N, CA and C of each residue as an Amber inpcrd file, in Angstrom:
protein
   570
 -66.1090000-120.0550000  31.8270000 -65.9610000-120.0360000  33.5830000
 -65.3670000-120.9680000  34.0280000 -64.0830000-120.6060000  34.6030000
 -63.1750000-122.2130000  35.4490000 -63.5140000-121.8740000  36.9540000
 -64.7190000-121.2080000  37.6490000 -64.8040000-121.2750000  38.7360000
 -66.2770000-121.7410000  38.8890000 -66.5600000-121.8230000  40.4330000
 -68.1660000-122.1660000  40.6020000 -68.7290000-120.7670000  41.3160000
 -69.6400000-120.4590000  41.1270000 -70.6960000-119.5070000  41.7490000
 -72.2110000-120.1550000  42.1290000 -72.4340000-120.1610000  43.1350000
 -73.6500000-120.3360000  43.7110000 -74.7980000-119.5340000  42.8970000
 -75.7910000-120.1180000  42.5230000 -77.0070000-119.5200000  41.9600000
 -77.5210000-117.9280000  42.8030000 -77.2570000-118.0080000  43.9700000
 -77.5190000-116.7050000  44.8200000 -76.3520000-115.8950000  44.7550000
 -75.4540000-116.0960000  44.5110000 -74.2140000-115.3780000  44.4400000
 -74.2540000-114.2130000  43.3870000 -73.8830000-112.8610000  43.6210000
 -73.8560000-111.6430000  42.7060000 -72.3180000-111.5510000  42.7940000
 -71.9650000-111.5170000  41.3320000 -70.6380000-110.9180000  40.7080000
 -70.8890000-109.8780000  39.7000000 -70.0470000-108.8850000  40.4900000
 -70.3700000-107.8240000  39.3720000 -69.6660000-107.9340000  38.1850000
 -69.5690000-106.7150000  37.4010000 -68.7020000-106.5990000  36.0920000
 -67.2130000-106.3850000  36.3540000 -66.4680000-106.7640000  35.2570000
 -64.9530000-106.3700000  35.8090000 -64.2980000-107.1250000  36.6530000
 -64.7160000-108.3870000  37.2940000 -63.9640000-109.1480000  38.3700000
 -63.3200000-110.2020000  37.5250000 -62.1140000-110.4900000  38.1390000
 -61.1120000-111.2190000  37.7410000 -61.2420000-112.5230000  38.7000000
 -61.7440000-113.7750000  38.4550000 -62.0420000-114.7440000  39.4250000
 -61.2000000-116.2060000  38.8810000 -60.2110000-116.5560000  39.6360000
 -59.4500000-117.7160000  39.2990000 -60.0450000-119.1830000  39.1150000
 -59.2760000-119.6340000  38.5950000 -59.7080000-121.4180000  38.0300000
 -59.7390000-122.2240000  39.5440000 -60.9330000-122.8580000  39.7200000
 -61.3200000-123.7270000  41.0020000 -61.4920000-122.7940000  42.1490000
 -61.9890000-121.6410000  42.0630000 -62.4950000-120.8440000  42.9180000
 -63.9530000-121.3530000  43.3410000 -64.5290000-121.3020000  44.4350000
 -65.9460000-121.5510000  44.5950000 -66.3870000-120.5640000  45.4740000
 -67.5910000-119.6830000  44.9770000 -68.4270000-118.6890000  45.8620000
 -69.5930000-119.3410000  45.9720000 -69.8560000-119.0610000  47.4740000
 -71.1490000-119.8370000  47.8890000 -72.5370000-119.0400000  48.0790000
 -73.2770000-119.1460000  48.7760000 -74.7000000-118.7530000  48.8960000
 -74.5960000-117.2410000  49.2350000 -75.5690000-116.3880000  48.5890000
 -75.8470000-114.9400000  49.1480000 -74.4790000-114.1480000  49.1820000
 -73.5850000-114.5680000  48.5460000 -72.2390000-113.6400000  48.5660000
 -72.3490000-112.7090000  47.4040000 -71.5450000-111.6260000  47.7110000
 -71.5400000-110.3340000  46.5440000 -70.0730000-110.1240000  46.3790000
 -69.6390000-110.0720000  45.1990000 -68.4940000-109.9500000  44.6920000
 -68.6940000-108.6020000  44.1090000 -68.0090000-107.3210000  44.3100000
 -68.5970000-106.2360000  43.8600000 -67.3470000-106.0220000  42.6140000
 -67.7250000-104.7720000  41.8700000 -66.8310000-104.4640000  40.5740000
 -65.2500000-104.3240000  40.9620000 -64.5950000-104.7630000  40.0660000
 -62.9780000-104.7500000  39.6530000 -62.2390000-105.7380000  41.1360000
 -62.7890000-106.5650000  41.4900000 -62.0330000-107.3710000  42.1230000
 -61.0920000-108.7740000  41.4860000 -60.3110000-108.8160000  42.3140000
 -59.3190000-109.7360000  41.5770000 -59.3800000-111.0220000  42.6170000
 -59.6090000-112.3560000  42.2950000 -59.8340000-113.2320000  43.1130000
 -58.7240000-114.2760000  42.4460000 -58.0300000-114.8890000  43.3440000
 -56.9390000-115.9660000  42.7800000 -57.6170000-117.2970000  42.4690000
 -56.8860000-118.0860000  42.2730000 -57.1040000-119.6650000  42.0470000
 -57.4860000-120.4330000  43.2410000 -58.3000000-121.3620000  43.2060000
 -58.7510000-122.2250000  44.3550000 -59.2310000-121.6410000  45.7610000
 -59.7810000-120.4180000  45.4410000 -60.1710000-119.7600000  46.8710000
 -61.3160000-120.3510000  47.2370000 -61.8960000-120.1760000  48.2340000
 -63.2840000-120.7320000  48.5340000 -63.5930000-119.4730000  49.6550000
 -65.0860000-119.1700000  49.0670000 -65.6090000-117.7770000  49.5830000
 -66.6230000-118.4110000  50.1260000 -67.3490000-118.0920000  51.5430000
 -68.2330000-118.8860000  52.2020000 -69.7270000-117.9970000  51.7470000
 -70.6140000-118.3640000  52.5240000 -72.0300000-117.7910000  52.4300000
 -71.9300000-116.1790000  53.2210000 -72.5470000-115.6740000  52.5060000
 -72.8580000-114.3390000  53.0620000 -71.7810000-113.5310000  53.2250000
 -70.9260000-113.3780000  52.3800000 -69.9300000-112.6700000  52.3110000
 -69.8380000-111.6310000  51.1770000 -69.0870000-110.2020000  51.7400000
 -69.4400000-108.9600000  50.9510000 -67.8250000-108.7880000  50.5120000
 -67.5310000-108.7870000  49.4950000 -66.0460000-108.2780000  49.1880000
 -66.0820000-106.9020000  48.0060000 -65.9030000-105.8720000  48.6160000
 -66.1340000-104.6380000  48.0570000 -65.4210000-104.5550000  46.9030000
 -65.5890000-103.0040000  46.1310000 -64.7990000-102.9560000  44.7370000
 -63.2710000-103.0950000  45.0200000 -62.4680000-103.4730000  44.0670000
 -61.3980000-103.3950000  44.0780000 -60.2210000-104.2170000  44.9060000
 -61.1460000-105.1410000  45.9160000 -60.2970000-106.0380000  46.7680000
 -59.3600000-106.9820000  45.7840000 -58.2270000-107.2590000  46.4620000
 -57.5560000-108.5520000  46.1170000 -57.2350000-109.7510000  46.6020000
 -57.6590000-110.8120000  46.3830000 -57.4550000-112.3540000  46.8900000
 -56.4610000-112.7740000  46.1920000 -55.6570000-113.0760000  46.7870000
 -54.3970000-114.1750000  46.1460000 -55.0950000-115.6770000  46.0000000
 -53.9960000-116.3680000  45.5660000 -54.5250000-117.7900000  45.2170000
 -54.6330000-118.7820000  46.5870000 -55.7460000-119.7950000  46.7070000
 -55.7160000-120.4870000  48.0410000 -56.5550000-119.5370000  49.0920000
 -57.0840000-118.7220000  48.8830000 -57.5950000-117.9700000  50.1270000
 -58.6460000-118.5190000  50.7100000 -58.9770000-118.7470000  51.8850000
 -60.2790000-119.1500000  52.5900000 -60.9900000-118.1170000  53.3130000
 -62.1590000-117.9010000  52.7000000 -63.0950000-116.8450000  53.4200000
 -64.3470000-117.4560000  54.1080000 -64.3570000-117.5200000  55.3820000
 -65.3110000-118.2790000  56.0440000 -66.8580000-117.1930000  55.7870000
 -67.8950000-117.7650000  56.2380000 -68.9400000-117.1270000  56.3330000
 -69.2580000-115.8350000  57.1570000 -70.0190000-114.7350000  56.5650000
 -70.2580000-113.3710000  57.3140000 -69.0640000-112.7050000  57.1370000
 -68.1600000-112.7310000  56.2560000 -67.1090000-111.8250000  56.4940000
 -67.2910000-110.8260000  55.3500000 -66.7920000-109.4770000  56.0710000
 -66.9740000-108.2890000  55.2810000 -65.3430000-107.8060000  54.9530000
 -64.7450000-107.9630000  53.4350000 -63.7980000-107.5380000  52.8660000
 -63.8950000-106.0480000  52.3280000 -63.2920000-105.1170000  53.0180000
 -63.7540000-103.6230000  52.1880000 -62.6980000-102.9920000  51.3960000
 -62.8660000-102.0970000  50.2580000 -61.9950000-101.6830000  49.2580000
 -60.6710000-101.2640000  50.2540000 -59.4610000-101.6260000  49.5130000
 -58.3220000-101.1000000  50.2500000 -57.5670000-102.4820000  50.7670000
 -58.5430000-103.2860000  50.9090000 -57.7700000-104.9580000  51.3580000
 -57.0440000-105.5280000  50.1040000 -55.8330000-106.0270000  50.6860000
 -55.1370000-107.1170000  49.7510000 -54.8650000-108.1720000  50.8590000
 -55.0000000-109.4720000  50.4880000 -54.7990000-110.6310000  50.8910000
 -53.9080000-111.1370000  49.7600000 -52.5800000-111.8020000  50.5930000
 -51.6570000-112.5570000  49.4560000 -52.3080000-114.0210000  49.6820000
 -51.4260000-114.7010000  49.2940000 -51.8520000-116.3510000  48.8010000
 -51.9840000-117.0170000  50.2890000 -53.0260000-117.9090000  50.3410000
 -52.9410000-118.7630000  51.5200000 -53.4290000-118.1560000  52.6490000
 -54.5310000-117.0040000  52.4630000 -54.7520000-116.0900000  53.8030000
 -56.0930000-116.9010000  54.0100000 -56.1730000-117.2190000  55.5300000
 -57.4050000-117.5730000  56.0700000 -58.2930000-116.3920000  56.8500000
 -59.4090000-116.2020000  56.6670000 -60.5670000-115.1860000  57.2340000
 -61.5640000-116.0390000  57.5250000 -61.5740000-115.9370000  59.0410000
 -62.5900000-116.7660000  59.9370000 -63.8550000-116.1320000  59.8460000
 -64.7510000-117.0030000  60.3470000 -66.0790000-116.4310000  60.4750000
 -66.4300000-115.2610000  61.0060000 -66.9870000-114.3320000  60.2480000
 -67.5040000-113.0770000  60.7900000 -66.3650000-112.0680000  60.9690000
 -65.4830000-112.2170000  60.4580000 -64.2980000-111.4680000  60.6040000
 -64.8940000-110.1930000  60.0840000 -63.7830000-108.9580000  60.3470000
 -64.1140000-107.7900000  59.3400000 -63.0150000-106.7580000  59.4600000
 -62.8700000-106.1150000  58.4730000 -62.1860000-105.1520000  57.8650000
 -62.5910000-103.7680000  58.0620000 -61.7950000-102.9210000  58.3410000
 -62.4670000-101.4490000  58.3110000 -61.7790000-100.9140000  57.2720000
 -62.1970000 -99.6930000  56.6490000 -61.2490000 -98.9460000  55.5440000
 -61.1440000 -97.5100000  55.7050000 -61.8940000 -97.0440000  56.6690000
 -61.8380000 -95.2980000  57.1460000 -61.5940000 -95.3620000  58.5950000
 -60.7590000 -94.6860000  59.2660000 -60.2650000 -94.6010000  60.4050000
 -61.1690000 -93.6740000  61.2290000 -62.1260000 -92.5950000  60.9630000
 -62.8640000 -91.9260000  61.4320000 -64.3500000 -91.7840000  60.6010000
 -65.1080000 -93.0660000  60.3890000 -66.1510000 -92.9570000  59.6120000
 -67.3710000 -91.7340000  60.5430000 -68.1970000 -91.1610000  59.5660000
 -69.2520000 -90.6380000  60.0290000 -70.0750000 -90.6400000  58.7510000
 -71.5190000 -91.2440000  59.1000000 -72.6420000 -91.2490000  57.9910000
 -72.9680000 -89.9360000  57.4460000 -72.7060000 -88.7950000  57.9360000
 -73.0140000 -87.5840000  56.8920000 -71.6070000 -87.0080000  56.4750000
 -70.6470000 -87.7630000  56.3020000 -69.3070000 -87.1690000  55.8850000
 -69.1430000 -88.3030000  54.9320000 -68.8370000 -87.9130000  53.5730000
 -68.4080000 -88.9970000  52.5100000 -66.9260000 -88.9890000  52.4480000
 -66.1770000 -90.1600000  52.8090000 -64.8460000 -90.4220000  53.1190000
 -64.5350000 -91.2410000  52.0130000 -64.9350000 -91.4250000  51.1220000
 -64.8990000 -92.5540000  49.7020000 -63.2300000 -92.3980000  49.2820000
 -62.9300000 -91.2350000  49.3860000 -61.6000000 -90.8870000  48.9090000
 -60.4210000 -91.2610000  49.8850000 -60.8260000 -91.5340000  51.1850000
 -59.8810000 -91.6850000  52.2360000 -59.6120000 -92.8390000  52.7900000
 -60.0480000 -94.1010000  51.8270000 -59.8790000 -95.4190000  52.2150000
 -58.5410000 -95.8370000  52.6470000 -58.1240000 -96.0640000  53.5780000
 -56.7920000 -96.8380000  54.0010000 -56.5000000 -98.4190000  53.3870000
 -55.1190000 -98.6160000  53.2290000 -54.9570000 -99.8330000  52.6980000
 -54.6900000-100.8310000  54.0740000 -55.1280000-102.1740000  53.8790000
 -54.5110000-103.2270000  54.5330000 -54.1750000-104.3430000  53.7530000
 -52.6990000-104.7670000  54.2600000 -52.2840000-105.9500000  53.7740000
 -52.0290000-107.1500000  54.5640000 -52.9010000-108.2170000  54.0560000
 -52.5840000-109.2950000  54.8860000 -51.4010000-110.2320000  54.2960000
 -50.5140000-110.3250000  54.5520000 -49.3460000-111.2820000  53.7640000
 -49.6420000-112.6930000  54.1250000 -48.9120000-113.4240000  52.8990000
 -48.9260000-114.9030000  52.7370000 -49.0620000-115.6160000  54.1260000
 -50.0950000-116.7280000  53.8040000 -50.1490000-117.6020000  54.9920000
 -51.0510000-117.1760000  56.3090000 -51.1770000-116.0040000  56.4590000
 -51.4760000-115.3760000  57.7640000 -52.9940000-115.9040000  58.0110000
 -53.4410000-116.1700000  59.3740000 -54.8390000-116.8790000  59.8260000
 -55.6140000-115.7200000  60.5550000 -56.8050000-115.0520000  60.4520000
 -57.4030000-114.1580000  61.2600000 -58.8120000-114.7860000  61.8230000
 -58.9530000-115.0070000  63.0210000 -59.9100000-115.7500000  63.7110000
 -61.0420000-115.3520000  63.5720000 -62.1600000-115.7550000  64.0130000
 -63.6240000-115.6180000  64.0400000 -63.8530000-114.1640000  64.8620000
 -64.7920000-113.4820000  64.4630000 -65.2810000-112.1160000  64.9880000
 -63.8690000-111.3710000  64.9450000 -62.7480000-111.3470000  64.7840000
 -61.8080000-110.5160000  64.7330000 -61.8600000-109.1540000  63.7480000
 -61.6040000-108.2180000  64.3200000 -61.6600000-107.0380000  63.5340000
 -60.3410000-106.1610000  63.2750000 -60.1270000-106.0850000  62.0320000
 -58.5480000-105.4400000  61.7810000 -58.9450000-103.8160000  61.1390000
 -58.4870000-103.0070000  61.9780000 -58.6800000-101.8000000  62.0040000
 -57.8120000-101.2550000  60.8960000 -58.3150000-100.5340000  59.9690000
 -57.7400000-100.3070000  58.4810000 -56.1700000 -99.6630000  58.8010000
 -55.2340000 -99.7880000  57.6510000 -53.8160000 -99.4420000  57.7840000
 -52.8580000-100.0860000  58.6550000 -53.2800000-101.1920000  59.0670000
 -52.5770000-102.0130000  59.8990000 -52.0750000-103.3690000  59.2300000
 -50.9460000-103.4830000  58.7560000 -50.7540000-104.7900000  57.8690000
 -50.4900000-105.9010000  58.9900000 -50.9490000-107.1430000  58.2070000
 -50.8310000-108.3870000  58.9700000 -49.5920000-109.0030000  58.2720000
 -48.6540000-109.5550000  59.3360000 -47.3710000-110.0950000  58.3840000
 -47.5720000-111.4560000  58.1360000 -46.4920000-112.3090000  57.1620000
 -46.5780000-113.4480000  56.8950000 -46.9990000-114.3070000  58.0830000
 -47.8960000-115.4190000  58.0350000 -48.0830000-116.6200000  58.7910000
 -48.2730000-116.0470000  60.3720000 -48.6970000-114.7650000  60.4550000
 -49.1810000-114.3270000  61.6780000 -50.6640000-115.1060000  61.8190000
 -51.0800000-115.1220000  63.2760000 -52.1420000-115.8790000  63.5860000
 -53.0700000-114.7960000  64.7090000 -54.1120000-114.1970000  64.1960000
 -54.8670000-113.3890000  64.9130000 -55.8450000-114.2790000  65.5540000
 -55.7470000-114.1500000  66.6620000 -57.0530000-114.8450000  67.6700000
 -58.5020000-114.6120000  67.5450000 -59.5330000-115.5120000  67.7350000
 -60.6500000-115.0580000  67.6580000 -61.0210000-113.9080000  68.4380000
 -61.9230000-112.9890000  68.0680000 -62.4950000-111.8070000  68.9000000
 -61.3510000-110.5350000  68.9490000 -60.2700000-110.6640000  68.4980000
 -59.0660000-109.8430000  68.5990000 -59.2000000-108.5820000  67.8390000
 -58.9340000-107.3740000  68.3620000 -59.0080000-106.2070000  67.5260000
 -57.5830000-105.6680000  67.4460000 -57.3770000-105.5990000  66.3650000
 -56.1100000-105.4730000  65.7080000 -55.8130000-103.8790000  65.5150000
 -55.1980000-103.0790000  66.1220000 -54.8230000-101.6860000  66.3190000
 -53.7720000-101.2720000  65.8560000 -52.7510000-101.9400000  65.4330000
 -51.1770000-101.7110000  65.0230000 -50.9650000-102.7180000  64.0350000
 -49.7830000-102.7750000  63.3670000 -49.2090000-103.3800000  62.5650000
 -48.6830000-104.5940000  63.0660000 -48.6910000-105.9520000  62.5110000
 -48.5290000-107.0980000  63.3580000 -47.4640000-107.9380000  62.3440000
 -46.2070000-108.1920000  63.2370000 -45.2570000-108.9440000  62.9220000
 -45.4300000-110.1600000  62.0540000 -44.4420000-110.6560000  61.2870000
 -44.8520000-112.2240000  60.7140000 -44.5250000-113.2420000  61.6950000
 -45.5390000-114.2120000  61.6820000 -45.4270000-115.4150000  62.6780000
 -46.4370000-115.1940000  64.2220000 -46.3730000-113.9090000  64.3390000
 -47.0290000-113.3170000  65.6350000 -48.3010000-113.7360000  66.1200000
 -48.3650000-114.2840000  67.0760000 -49.6100000-114.7180000  67.7030000
 -50.3550000-113.4540000  68.5310000 -51.3160000-113.0280000  68.1430000
 -52.0670000-111.8850000  68.7870000 -53.4370000-112.3250000  69.2100000
 -53.7570000-111.9130000  70.5040000 -55.1290000-111.9260000  71.1740000
 -55.7430000-110.7960000  71.8770000 -56.9480000-110.7240000  72.0770000
 -57.3620000-109.7090000  72.7460000 -57.9290000-108.2410000  72.0320000
 -58.5450000-107.4280000  73.1020000 -58.7290000-106.1500000  72.4990000
 -58.4030000-104.9280000  73.4500000 -57.5900000-104.0150000  73.1390000
 -56.9260000-104.2540000  71.7940000 -55.7420000-105.5040000  71.6850000
 -55.5460000-106.0260000  70.7670000 -54.8790000-106.9340000  70.4690000
 -53.4290000-106.7300000  70.9670000 -52.8710000-107.9000000  71.6190000
 -51.5800000-107.9650000  72.2390000 -50.5300000-108.9690000  71.7460000
 -49.5220000-109.1190000  71.7020000 -48.5110000-110.3010000  70.9920000
 -48.4720000-111.3140000  72.2790000 -48.7810000-112.6520000  72.3770000
 -48.7020000-113.4260000  72.9560000 -47.7530000-114.6990000  72.9030000
 -47.1150000-114.5780000  71.6580000 -45.8980000-115.2920000  71.2670000
 -45.9010000-115.5340000  69.7590000 -45.4610000-116.6290000  69.1490000
 -45.1940000-116.7750000  67.8230000 -45.6100000-117.9910000  67.6990000
 -46.2260000-118.0660000  66.1770000 -46.7030000-119.1150000  65.6080000
 -45.7300000-119.8490000  64.3160000 -45.6760000-121.1420000  64.0010000
 -45.2070000-121.7100000  62.7940000 -45.9200000-121.3630000  61.8210000
 -45.6210000-121.8450000  60.6480000 -46.0770000-122.0360000  59.3520000
 -47.3760000-123.0710000  59.2000000 -47.2220000-124.0830000  59.8780000
 -48.2820000-125.0190000  60.3200000 -49.4460000-124.7600000  61.3010000
 -49.0920000-123.5310000  62.0030000 -50.2370000-123.1970000  63.0640000
 -49.8990000-123.5110000  64.5410000 -48.7000000-123.6920000  64.6860000
 -48.6650000-124.2130000  66.0560000 -47.7980000-123.3500000  67.1470000
 -47.7670000-123.3870000  68.1190000 -47.2420000-122.5070000  69.0890000
 -45.6870000-122.7350000  69.1260000 -44.8850000-121.6070000  69.1190000
 -43.3310000-122.0300000  68.9640000 -42.6280000-121.7120000  70.3030000
 -42.0170000-122.5720000  70.9200000 -41.5730000-122.3620000  71.9270000
 -39.9670000-122.3190000  72.0590000 -39.3170000-121.1690000  72.0350000
 -38.1890000-120.8920000  71.8550000 -37.0410000-121.2910000  72.8260000
 -36.2370000-122.0900000  72.8800000 -35.0130000-122.4090000  73.7210000
 -34.3060000-121.1410000  74.2120000 -33.4260000-121.7460000  74.8820000
 -32.0750000-120.4540000  75.3320000 -31.3270000-120.0010000  74.3290000
 -31.1690000-120.6800000  73.2170000 -30.5140000-120.4230000  71.9430000
 -31.4450000-119.5870000  70.8550000 -32.6810000-119.3760000  71.5380000
 -33.6380000-118.5940000  70.3780000 -33.9860000-119.5090000  69.5470000
 -33.9520000-120.7340000  69.5570000 -34.5970000-121.7260000  68.3500000
 -35.5050000-122.5920000  68.8510000 -36.6830000-122.6660000  67.7150000
 -37.5770000-123.4490000  68.0740000 -38.2790000-124.4070000  67.0270000
 -38.9560000-125.4810000  67.2900000 -38.8560000-126.5510000  66.1240000
 -41.0000000-126.8990000  66.1330000 -41.3150000-126.6110000  65.1380000
 -42.5240000-126.8140000  64.8820000 -42.8630000-128.2520000  64.9760000
 -43.9810000-128.5350000  66.0410000 -43.8960000-129.9890000  66.3690000
 -44.5700000-131.2880000  65.2880000 -45.5180000-130.0290000  64.2360000
 -46.0240000-131.1110000  63.3130000 -45.0660000-131.4600000  61.9740000
 -44.2310000-130.3140000  61.3510000 -43.3550000-130.5480000  60.2600000
 -42.0010000-130.5400000  60.6180000 -41.6730000-130.3110000  61.6630000
 -40.1210000-130.2850000  62.4920000 -39.3020000-129.2650000  61.8530000
 -39.9390000-128.2040000  61.1790000 -39.0920000-127.0820000  60.8940000
 -38.8290000-126.3130000  61.5350000 -37.1680000-125.5710000  61.4240000
 -37.1670000-124.9570000  62.8450000 -36.9500000-123.1880000  62.2770000
 -37.2030000-122.6130000  63.6320000 -37.3040000-121.3040000  63.5560000
 -36.4100000-120.6240000  64.4340000 -35.6460000-119.1570000  63.9800000
 -35.0310000-118.6900000  65.0560000 -35.5470000-117.2130000  65.1080000
 -35.3740000-116.8310000  66.6570000 -35.9550000-115.6440000  66.8170000
 -34.7710000-114.6710000  67.4640000 -34.6090000-113.7710000  66.5190000
 -33.5600000-112.5280000  66.8080000 -33.8790000-111.3790000  66.8080000
 -33.6290000-110.5920000  67.6130000 -34.1870000-109.0120000  67.7080000
 -35.7090000-109.0050000  67.5030000 -36.5710000-109.7580000  68.1150000
 -37.8580000-109.9190000  68.0740000 -38.4600000-110.1820000  66.4810000
 -37.7220000-110.5860000  65.8590000 -38.2130000-111.1870000  64.1570000
 -37.6640000-112.7520000  64.5710000 -38.9940000-113.4640000  63.7560000
 -38.9170000-114.7460000  63.7380000 -38.4270000-115.0650000  62.0540000
 -37.6460000-116.0980000  62.2150000 -37.2730000-116.4270000  60.5660000
 -37.3910000-118.0480000  60.7130000 -37.6390000-118.5060000  59.4730000
 -37.8420000-119.9420000  59.5230000 -36.1940000-120.3870000  58.7080000
 -35.6770000-121.4030000  59.4070000 -34.4450000-121.7680000  59.0320000
 -34.6710000-122.8490000  57.4080000 -33.8860000-122.1540000  56.4970000
 -33.9970000-123.2960000  55.2850000 -33.0130000-124.1420000  55.5530000
């Protein structure tokens, strides 16, 4: 075993857990999950069957990740955020065969207490503000806030607000990388 699991964590059968991953108190990893290398999964987290987490994902305390969710590498899931996986749940109706997929792309951050309604993908390096409710797919680098969430701007890969000039160019204040905004799509200039 090349990962750490606190003695109170429950890890069900047929899970693949990568090297260097840490799983903390009272967390339940359900069957057939795939968790990458160097992830940190906080206290009281539920990871439902067949969820996929890439490498270097950070899952804070009290997060629920339901079947149908795939998180690519370097995703941050803030405290008490939640995914859904059925669009019209009813207690008396079994909809297990109707789980919708949600893809969270590389480098995205989802803030504390945010809710991601199933079937809405989150683009690369998108930044979902605390308490936001995502009801539609989110473009790469987008900054989303509110309920329902609306786009308030763009973010760099280092998590700084991008201020585009008259030529639709912006520079990250931390690492000085340059970004271009063209037709409502942001791309990093290599």
